[in-house]
C-alpha positions as CSV (number, residue, x, y, z in Angstrom):
1,X,27.7,-19.1,167.7
2,X,30.8,-17.1,168.1
3,X,31.5,-18.7,171.0
4,X,32.1,-22.1,169.1
5,X,34.5,-20.5,166.7
6,X,36.2,-19.2,169.9
7,X,36.8,-22.1,171.4
8,X,38.9,-23.1,168.5
9,X,41.5,-20.4,169.5
10,X,44.5,-21.7,171.5
11,X,46.6,-19.0,172.1
12,X,48.2,-18.1,168.7
13,X,47.2,-21.2,166.7
14,X,43.7,-22.7,166.1
15,X,43.2,-26.3,167.2
16,X,40.4,-28.8,167.0
17,X,39.2,-32.2,166.6
18,X,39.4,-33.4,163.2
19,X,38.6,-37.2,163.5
20,X,35.8,-38.3,165.8
21,X,36.6,-41.0,168.6
22,X,34.0,-42.3,170.8
23,X,35.1,-39.2,173.4
24,X,35.9,-36.6,170.9
25,X,33.4,-34.7,168.5
26,X,34.9,-33.1,165.1
27,X,34.6,-29.4,165.6
28,X,37.4,-28.6,162.8
29,X,35.7,-30.1,159.5
30,X,36.8,-29.0,156.4
31,X,33.7,-26.2,155.9
32,X,34.8,-24.7,158.6
33,X,38.7,-24.7,157.6
34,X,37.4,-23.0,154.7
35,X,35.9,-20.3,156.6
36,X,38.9,-19.5,158.4
37,X,40.8,-19.6,154.9
38,X,38.7,-17.0,154.1
39,X,38.8,-15.1,157.2
40,X,42.8,-15.2,156.6
41,X,42.2,-13.7,153.2
42,X,40.0,-10.9,154.7
43,X,42.6,-10.3,157.7
44,X,45.3,-10.0,154.8
45,X,43.3,-7.4,153.1
46,X,42.2,-5.7,155.7
47,X,45.0,-5.6,158.4
48,X,48.3,-5.9,155.8
49,X,47.0,-4.1,153.1
50,X,47.2,-6.6,150.6
51,X,45.2,-6.2,146.7
52,X,42.6,-8.6,146.4
53,X,43.9,-9.2,143.0
54,X,47.2,-10.1,143.8
55,X,46.7,-12.0,146.9
56,X,49.0,-15.2,147.2
57,X,49.3,-17.6,149.8
58,X,51.0,-20.7,150.7
59,X,49.6,-23.9,151.9
60,X,51.4,-26.6,153.7
61,X,50.5,-29.8,155.9
62,X,52.5,-32.2,158.3
63,X,51.9,-36.0,158.5
64,X,48.3,-36.0,160.2
65,X,45.7,-38.3,158.9
66,X,43.4,-35.4,158.0
67,X,45.4,-33.4,156.5
68,X,45.0,-34.1,152.8
69,X,40.9,-33.0,153.3
70,X,41.9,-30.0,155.3
71,X,44.2,-28.8,152.7
72,X,42.4,-29.4,149.7
73,X,39.7,-27.7,151.2
74,X,41.5,-24.7,152.3
75,X,43.1,-24.2,148.5
76,X,40.1,-24.9,146.8
77,X,38.4,-21.9,148.8
78,X,41.2,-19.4,148.4
79,X,41.8,-20.2,144.8
80,X,37.7,-19.8,144.5
81,X,38.4,-16.2,146.1
82,X,40.8,-15.2,143.5
83,X,43.7,-16.1,145.1
84,X,47.1,-17.5,143.8
85,X,47.6,-20.4,146.1
86,X,51.1,-22.6,146.4
87,X,50.4,-26.1,147.3
88,X,53.6,-27.1,149.4
89,X,52.4,-30.4,150.6
90,X,54.4,-31.8,153.2
91,X,55.9,-29.1,154.9
92,X,57.1,-28.2,158.5
93,X,55.7,-24.7,160.1
94,X,59.2,-23.3,159.9
95,X,59.7,-23.8,156.2
96,X,55.9,-22.6,155.4
97,X,57.1,-19.3,157.0
98,X,59.8,-19.0,154.8
99,X,57.5,-18.8,151.6
100,X,56.9,-15.1,153.0
101,X,60.7,-14.6,152.3
102,X,62.0,-16.8,149.8
103,X,62.2,-14.7,146.5
104,X,60.6,-16.9,144.2
105,X,57.2,-17.0,146.2
106,X,56.8,-13.8,148.6
107,X,53.6,-15.0,149.5
108,X,51.5,-12.5,151.4
109,X,50.6,-15.0,153.6
110,X,51.4,-18.8,154.4
111,X,49.1,-21.5,156.6
112,X,50.5,-24.6,158.2
113,X,47.7,-27.4,159.0
114,X,49.4,-29.0,161.9
115,X,48.6,-29.7,166.0
116,X,52.4,-29.9,166.6
117,X,52.8,-33.3,168.8
118,X,48.7,-33.9,170.1
119,X,47.2,-37.3,169.2
120,X,46.3,-38.2,166.3
121,X,42.4,-37.0,165.8
122,X,43.6,-33.2,166.5
123,X,44.3,-30.9,163.7
124,X,44.9,-27.1,163.3
125,X,45.9,-23.9,161.9
126,X,49.2,-21.8,161.9
127,X,49.5,-18.4,160.3
128,X,52.0,-16.3,158.9
129,X,52.8,-12.9,157.3
130,X,56.5,-11.9,156.5
131,X,56.4,-10.1,159.7
132,X,56.2,-13.7,161.5
133,X,53.6,-15.9,163.0
134,X,49.7,-14.0,163.9
135,X,49.6,-12.6,167.5
136,X,46.5,-13.9,169.8
137,X,44.5,-10.8,168.4
138,X,45.5,-11.7,164.9
139,X,43.8,-15.3,165.4
140,X,40.9,-13.5,167.2
141,X,40.1,-11.3,164.4
142,X,40.5,-14.2,161.6
143,X,38.0,-16.3,163.5
144,X,35.7,-13.4,163.8
145,X,35.9,-12.8,160.2
146,X,35.6,-16.5,159.6
147,X,32.2,-16.4,161.5
148,X,31.1,-14.6,159.1
149,X,32.3,-15.6,156.1
150,X,29.9,-17.2,153.1
151,X,30.7,-19.5,150.7
152,X,30.8,-16.9,147.7
153,X,33.5,-17.3,144.8
154,X,35.2,-14.6,142.6
155,X,34.5,-14.3,139.1
156,X,38.1,-15.5,138.1
157,X,39.8,-18.3,139.8
158,X,43.2,-17.9,141.4
159,X,46.1,-20.3,139.9
160,X,47.5,-23.2,142.1
161,X,51.1,-24.0,142.0
162,X,52.3,-27.3,143.0
163,X,55.7,-26.4,145.1
164,X,58.4,-28.8,146.6
165,X,59.6,-26.5,149.3
166,X,61.0,-28.8,151.2
167,X,63.6,-29.7,148.6
168,X,64.5,-25.5,148.5
169,X,64.4,-25.3,152.3
170,X,66.4,-28.3,152.9
171,X,68.9,-26.3,150.3
172,X,69.1,-23.8,152.3
173,X,69.6,-25.5,155.5
174,X,72.7,-27.7,153.6
175,X,74.4,-24.2,152.4
176,X,73.9,-22.3,155.7
177,X,75.9,-25.5,157.2
178,X,78.3,-25.6,154.5
179,X,79.0,-21.6,155.2
180,X,78.9,-21.9,159.1
181,X,81.6,-24.5,159.0
182,X,83.4,-23.4,156.1
183,X,85.8,-26.2,156.1
184,X,89.0,-25.9,154.3
185,X,89.4,-29.6,153.7
186,X,85.7,-30.6,152.6
187,X,83.7,-27.6,151.9
188,X,81.1,-29.6,150.3
189,X,80.8,-32.5,152.9
190,X,81.6,-30.9,156.3
191,X,80.1,-33.8,157.9
192,X,82.2,-36.7,156.6
193,X,82.0,-39.7,158.0
194,X,80.0,-38.6,161.2
195,X,77.2,-40.6,161.9
196,X,73.7,-38.9,162.8
197,X,70.5,-40.3,163.4
198,X,67.3,-38.9,162.9
199,X,64.1,-39.8,164.8
200,X,61.3,-37.7,163.3
201,X,58.9,-39.3,165.2
202,X,56.6,-40.0,161.7
203,X,55.9,-36.6,161.3
204,X,57.2,-34.0,158.8
205,X,61.0,-34.2,159.7
206,X,62.0,-37.4,157.7
207,X,63.5,-35.5,154.9
208,X,66.4,-34.6,157.3
209,X,68.1,-37.5,157.0
210,X,68.5,-37.8,153.3
211,X,68.1,-34.4,152.0
212,X,70.3,-32.4,154.6
213,X,72.5,-34.7,156.4
214,X,73.4,-37.1,153.6
215,X,74.5,-34.2,151.2
216,X,76.7,-32.8,153.8
217,X,78.5,-36.2,154.4
218,X,76.8,-38.0,157.5
219,X,76.1,-41.4,157.4
220,X,72.2,-42.0,158.7
221,X,72.1,-45.5,158.8
222,X,69.8,-46.3,161.8
223,X,67.2,-43.5,161.8
224,X,63.9,-44.4,162.8
225,X,60.6,-43.4,162.1
226,X,61.2,-40.9,159.0
227,X,58.1,-42.3,157.2
228,X,55.5,-39.7,157.9
229,X,52.1,-41.7,159.5
230,X,49.5,-39.4,160.9
231,X,48.8,-42.3,163.8
232,X,52.1,-41.6,164.8
233,X,52.5,-45.2,166.0
234,X,55.9,-45.3,167.6
235,X,56.0,-42.6,170.0
236,X,54.4,-39.2,170.4
237,X,56.5,-36.5,167.9
238,X,57.7,-34.8,171.1
239,X,61.1,-34.0,172.3
240,X,59.6,-33.2,175.6
241,X,58.3,-36.2,175.8
242,X,60.4,-39.2,177.8
243,X,59.3,-42.4,176.1
244,X,60.4,-40.6,172.2
245,X,63.8,-39.8,174.1
246,X,64.5,-42.9,175.5
247,X,63.7,-44.5,172.0
248,X,66.4,-42.1,170.7
249,X,68.6,-42.9,173.3
250,X,68.2,-46.7,172.7
251,X,68.9,-46.1,168.9
252,X,72.0,-44.0,169.3
253,X,73.7,-46.2,171.4
254,X,72.6,-49.4,169.4
255,X,73.6,-48.1,166.3
256,X,76.8,-46.3,168.2
257,X,76.2,-43.3,166.4
258,X,77.9,-40.1,167.1
259,X,74.5,-37.7,167.2
260,X,71.0,-38.4,167.6
261,X,68.3,-35.5,166.5
262,X,64.3,-35.8,167.5
263,X,62.3,-33.4,165.9
264,X,58.2,-32.9,166.4
265,X,55.5,-33.3,164.0
266,X,55.7,-30.1,162.5
267,X,59.5,-29.4,163.2
268,X,59.7,-26.3,164.9
269,X,60.9,-28.2,168.2
270,X,64.0,-30.5,168.1
271,X,66.8,-31.9,170.7
272,X,69.4,-34.0,170.4
273,X,71.0,-37.4,172.0
274,X,74.6,-37.2,173.0
275,X,77.2,-40.4,171.6
276,X,77.4,-41.2,174.9
277,X,73.4,-41.4,175.6
278,X,73.0,-38.3,177.3
279,X,69.7,-36.2,176.4
280,X,70.4,-32.7,175.6
281,X,67.3,-31.2,176.1
282,X,65.2,-28.4,178.4
283,X,68.2,-26.5,180.3
284,X,70.8,-28.7,178.5
285,X,69.7,-27.7,175.0
286,X,69.4,-23.9,176.2
287,X,72.9,-24.3,177.5
288,X,74.3,-25.6,174.4
289,X,72.7,-22.9,171.9
290,X,73.8,-20.1,174.7
291,X,77.5,-20.9,174.1
292,X,77.5,-21.0,170.2
293,X,75.1,-18.1,169.8
294,X,77.8,-16.0,172.5
295,X,80.6,-17.2,170.7
296,X,79.4,-15.1,167.5
297,X,77.6,-12.7,169.8
298,X,79.5,-12.1,172.8
299,X,77.4,-10.5,176.1
300,X,74.3,-10.9,174.3
301,X,71.0,-11.4,176.2
302,X,69.3,-14.8,176.2
303,X,65.5,-14.9,176.5
304,X,64.4,-18.0,178.1
305,X,61.1,-19.1,179.5
306,X,60.5,-19.2,183.4
307,X,61.3,-22.6,184.6
308,X,64.6,-23.0,183.7
309,X,67.1,-23.9,186.3
310,X,69.4,-21.9,188.8
311,X,72.5,-23.8,187.4
312,X,71.4,-22.5,183.8
313,X,71.7,-18.9,184.6
314,X,75.1,-19.5,186.3
315,X,76.4,-21.0,183.2
316,X,75.2,-18.3,180.5
317,X,76.5,-15.6,182.7
318,X,80.0,-17.7,183.2
319,X,79.9,-17.5,179.0
320,X,79.8,-13.9,179.5
321,X,75.9,-13.9,178.7
322,X,73.3,-12.8,180.5
323,X,69.9,-14.7,181.5
324,X,66.3,-12.9,180.9
325,X,63.9,-15.2,182.6
326,X,60.7,-14.2,181.0
327,X,57.2,-16.0,180.7
328,X,56.0,-19.6,179.5
329,X,55.1,-19.8,175.8
330,X,57.3,-19.4,173.0
331,X,55.7,-16.4,171.5
332,X,56.2,-14.8,174.6
333,X,59.6,-15.3,174.5
334,X,60.2,-14.4,171.1
335,X,58.4,-11.0,171.1
336,X,60.4,-10.2,174.5
337,X,63.5,-10.7,172.5
338,X,62.3,-8.5,169.8
339,X,61.2,-5.9,172.5
340,X,64.6,-6.0,174.0
341,X,66.5,-5.4,170.6
342,X,63.7,-2.6,169.8
343,X,64.9,-0.8,172.9
344,X,68.2,-1.2,172.1
345,X,69.2,-4.1,174.4
346,X,71.1,-6.9,171.9
347,X,69.5,-10.2,171.9
348,X,70.2,-12.9,169.6
349,X,68.3,-15.9,170.7
350,X,65.0,-16.4,172.2
351,X,64.6,-20.2,173.2
352,X,62.2,-22.2,175.3
353,X,62.8,-25.5,177.4
354,X,60.2,-26.9,175.3
355,X,62.5,-27.0,172.5
356,X,61.3,-24.1,170.6
357,X,64.3,-22.0,169.6
358,X,64.6,-18.6,167.3
359,X,67.8,-17.0,166.5
360,X,67.9,-12.9,165.5
361,X,69.8,-14.1,162.4
362,X,66.8,-16.4,161.3
363,X,64.1,-13.8,161.5
364,X,62.9,-14.6,165.3
365,X,61.6,-17.9,163.8
366,X,61.3,-20.9,165.9
367,X,62.8,-23.4,163.5
368,X,63.8,-26.9,165.2
369,X,65.5,-27.3,161.6
370,X,67.2,-24.6,161.8
371,X,68.5,-25.0,165.6
372,X,69.9,-28.1,164.5
373,X,72.0,-26.6,161.8
374,X,73.3,-24.5,164.1
375,X,74.3,-27.6,166.7
376,X,75.6,-29.5,163.5
377,X,78.4,-26.5,162.5
378,X,79.6,-26.5,166.0
379,X,79.5,-30.3,165.7
380,X,81.7,-30.3,162.6
381,X,83.8,-27.7,164.5
382,X,84.7,-29.6,167.3
383,X,85.5,-32.9,165.5
384,X,88.4,-30.8,164.0
385,X,89.7,-30.9,167.6
386,X,88.4,-34.3,168.4
387,X,85.9,-33.1,170.3
388,X,82.2,-34.3,170.7
389,X,79.3,-31.9,171.5
390,X,78.5,-32.6,175.0
391,X,82.2,-31.4,176.2
392,X,80.6,-27.8,175.6
393,X,78.2,-28.2,178.4
394,X,80.3,-30.2,181.1
395,X,79.9,-27.5,183.1
396,X,76.5,-26.9,183.4
397,X,75.4,-27.8,187.2
398,X,71.9,-30.0,186.6
399,X,69.4,-30.5,189.6
400,X,69.7,-33.4,191.6
401,X,66.1,-33.6,191.8
402,X,63.1,-32.2,189.0
403,X,59.1,-32.3,189.6
404,X,56.4,-31.0,187.9
405,X,52.6,-30.8,189.7
406,X,49.6,-29.6,187.8
407,X,46.6,-29.0,190.0
408,X,42.9,-28.5,188.4
409,X,41.5,-25.0,189.6
410,X,38.0,-26.0,190.1
411,X,36.7,-22.4,189.7
412,X,34.8,-21.6,186.7
413,X,37.1,-18.2,186.5
414,X,39.8,-20.3,186.4
415,X,42.3,-17.2,185.7
416,X,40.8,-15.0,188.4
417,X,40.7,-17.7,191.0
418,X,44.4,-18.8,190.3
419,X,45.4,-15.4,190.5
420,X,43.8,-14.7,193.9
421,X,45.6,-18.4,195.0
422,X,48.9,-17.0,193.7
423,X,48.7,-13.5,195.5
424,X,47.9,-15.1,198.7
425,X,50.4,-17.9,198.6
426,X,53.0,-15.1,197.8
427,X,52.0,-13.4,201.0
428,X,52.3,-16.4,202.8
429,X,55.7,-18.2,201.9
430,X,57.5,-14.6,202.6
431,X,57.2,-15.2,206.3
432,X,58.8,-19.0,205.7
433,X,62.4,-19.2,207.3
434,X,64.8,-20.3,204.4
435,X,62.2,-19.6,201.4
436,X,62.8,-16.1,199.8
437,X,61.1,-14.5,196.8
438,X,62.6,-14.3,193.5
439,X,62.1,-10.3,192.3
440,X,63.1,-10.6,189.2
441,X,59.8,-12.7,187.6
442,X,57.6,-12.2,185.0
443,X,55.2,-15.4,185.6
444,X,53.8,-16.3,188.6
445,X,55.9,-16.8,191.9
446,X,59.0,-18.3,192.1
447,X,60.8,-19.2,195.4
448,X,64.4,-20.2,196.3
449,X,65.0,-22.3,199.6
450,X,68.0,-22.3,201.5
451,X,70.3,-25.4,202.1
452,X,68.3,-26.4,205.2
453,X,65.0,-25.8,203.5
454,X,65.4,-28.0,200.4
455,X,68.2,-26.1,198.5
456,X,66.6,-25.6,195.4
457,X,63.6,-23.7,194.2
458,X,59.9,-23.8,193.1
459,X,57.5,-21.8,191.2
460,X,53.8,-21.5,190.7
461,X,51.8,-20.6,187.9
462,X,48.6,-20.5,185.8
463,X,49.0,-22.7,182.8
464,X,48.6,-20.5,179.4
465,X,45.4,-22.5,178.4
466,X,44.2,-24.9,180.8
467,X,42.3,-24.5,183.9
468,X,45.6,-25.7,186.0
469,X,47.5,-24.2,188.4
470,X,51.6,-25.5,187.9
471,X,54.0,-26.2,190.4
472,X,57.4,-27.1,189.4
473,X,60.6,-28.3,191.8
474,X,64.1,-28.6,191.5
475,X,66.3,-29.4,194.2
476,X,70.2,-29.7,194.1
477,X,70.0,-32.8,197.0
478,X,68.4,-35.9,197.6
479,X,65.4,-35.2,199.6
480,X,65.5,-31.5,198.9
481,X,62.0,-31.6,197.0
482,X,60.3,-33.4,199.8
483,X,61.3,-31.0,202.4
484,X,59.5,-27.9,200.2
485,X,56.8,-30.2,199.6
486,X,56.1,-30.9,203.2
487,X,55.8,-27.3,203.8
488,X,54.1,-26.5,200.6
489,X,51.1,-29.0,200.6
490,X,49.2,-28.1,204.0
491,X,49.3,-24.3,202.5
492,X,47.7,-25.5,198.6
493,X,45.3,-27.5,200.6
494,X,44.1,-24.7,202.2
495,X,42.6,-23.5,198.7
496,X,39.0,-24.6,197.9
497,X,38.9,-23.5,194.6
498,X,42.1,-25.6,193.9
499,X,42.0,-29.9,194.2
500,X,45.4,-30.7,195.8
501,X,46.2,-34.4,195.6
C-alpha cells in the first residue's frame, strides 16, 4: 500500500494523474489530496513544532482543470482539522511561499497545487514553510503520514479566509522595480513607453501584464495567452519548450516590442526574448543574471547546474565572478548556494538552465516573476543610455552546435546500472586521445574534447527521476558533435543495460 503513496513523490514535489485519459488512470484524487493535507499538518506539528490550535496554512493553485476540486478538498480537510486556512485562489508557486513571510499572513505552511509545465491531466503539490520548500525527506515523511491518516475532524472547525494574494504579491514586485531603478525623472513609472509583451502560456502568470507592467508605465499590447486555461491550448507553458519560445519570438517581432517575457504555468521559471527576436534563456539567461548580480555583489559565486556551456564559465569569470557548476535539479543548486554561504563563501545567485533562478536577497526562492523584476530594473536603467538588454551579454560565446540524447536504462535498478555504466565509461574515455576528464564535476562525468577531437564537451549523467542515461554535447565547430559521437557510440552500444538508437 505504501508503494502507491511513494509513487506520488517526484523529488521535492508530489505529482500524479488527476484526470483520466485512455492511457492513464487517476492516482491523485480529492480523497488522496485530503490525506496528504492531513499528512502535511501532522508534519508541521511534529517537525516544525506548530501548535495544533494555531496552525495556519495557505492554499493556492495554477490554471489546471483539476485545481478547483483538489483545492476545495484540501481546504475542507485542513479546516476540518481546526487549521486557519487562507484560500489564495489562482496563484503562483513563489507567491505561495511568501504567505509564510508576509506580516498579514505569517502562515506556518503553504501548499501550491501545480504540476508545472506537464500535460493538463497531471497535477501535484508543492509545500513550503518560512524555511523554504520542503526537501525530499520531508515529502517522504508527509506521504508516510498521509498513508496512515484518517478522516476524523476537529470538534472546532478552522476559519477559511478568501485572499487576493496575487494583488499583494504584484504590489511587492512593482515596489521592488521602482526602488531598484530609483528613477529621478519618473519614479512611479520607470518603464514609461517601453513596449513589453507577456506570454503566460495560459498558466497563472497572466497577471504580470496588468498588475506589474502597466502600473510601471509599460505598454503591453500584443501580450498573448494571458487567460488561465488548464488545457494549455496554444503551447506548453514551458520556457524550455522550443515551440513556446518560437511563439513568443514571433509575437515580439510581429508587434515590434522592446521585450518579450514568458513564464511557466506556476511562474517559478521564466525566460525572455529581446527586441531583435533573440531568445535569452538557458546559458544566455544565466549570463544576463550573472552580470546583474555581479554589479551588486562583485566576485560572488554563481551556482549553476551541470550542463552549462564552456563559454558561460569564461563569461562569468570575465565579469569578475566565479561559477560553481553543480548538479542538475533546482533544489540541488539552491541548497549548494545556501551551503556555500553558511561556509563563509558569498553566493548571491543560484540558477539552473531550466529557468529556475533564486537570489539570496529573495530568500533563495526560485521565482520567475522576481527574476523578471531584476531584468526589468536593468532594462529601465539601460534605456537611460539608449541601450537594450541584449547588449549586456554580447560577448558571451555560444556553442555552434548542441544536442541532448536520452537513452533508456533497461535494468530494474536503473540507478545502480547507470552508475556502473558511468564508472566504466569514465575509465575508457581517459585513454582516448584529445579527450580529458573534467575534474571539478559533481554530476555524472564531463569530458572536454580538443580541436581535433570535436572542439567541445559532452556529459553523461543519470536522470533525476527517470530510468534514463542523459548525454549532453556541445561543440564550437560544425560537425564537432558528429566527431565526438563517432567515438562514443560504439562504447555506448557495448552496454546491454542501455538502449542506444
